[in-house]
N, C-alpha and C positions, 0 to 999 in steps of 0.2 A: 552568351552562347547562341548558336544558330543551328538550325537543321538537326534537331535532336531525333526527329522521326521515330518516336516511341522507343528509343534505346534507353530504357529506364536504368539498366545496370551501368551503362556508360555515363549517364548523367550523375548517378549516385557516386560513381568513382571520381568524377571531376569535382563535385562539391566537397567530397572528402579531402581532396588535395587542397582545397581552400580552408580547411580546418573544421568543417562541419562533421558532426557525428550523426548517424542516422540509426534511430531505434524505433521499430514499428512504424516505419515510413515517416516519422517525425524528425525533422532536422533541428539540431541545436549546436551551439558554438560556445566555447568557454570565454572567448574574447569579450572585452567590455563593450565593443561595438560590433554588431553583426554586419556582414556584407549583404548588400542587396544584389540580387542576380537578375540580369535582364536576358530573357529568352527572345531572340530575334526571329520569331516566326518558325513555322514548320516543325512544331513540337509533336504533331500527330501526323498520321498517315504513313504508308510504306512499312508498316509493321503489324504485328499481331497483338500488341499490348495497348490498345487505345484506352481501355478502361483503367488499366494500371497506371499509365502516365498521367491521365487526367486526375485520378485519385491522389497520386503523389504530389502533383502540382497544387491541387486544391488544399491538401492537408498542410502545405507549406506556403500558402498564398501570401503570408506576410513577408516572405523572403523573395519570392519570384515576382518579377514584373514582366508581363508577356505582351509582346507585339504580335498581332495576328498576321500570319503569312498566308500565302496563297493556298497552302494545303488545308489550313483551318477553314477557309471559305468553301472548299469542296465537300467537307464532311458535315 
């Protein structure tokens, strides 16, 4: 995924469509093999939920692989 820009609810909706359940900001999946999700930069900035997106990504850091985009360089 790219250009999340702090849209935490939209990101949660997307990962739910991949089969993940989210409880207390922790993602889990029933499948034998979980999917690894790559965030192609710009996951912060242009929103009002910087702390919320960072906490969500940190709590699920075993699932997300993050590429730093230009917006991460500005913050």
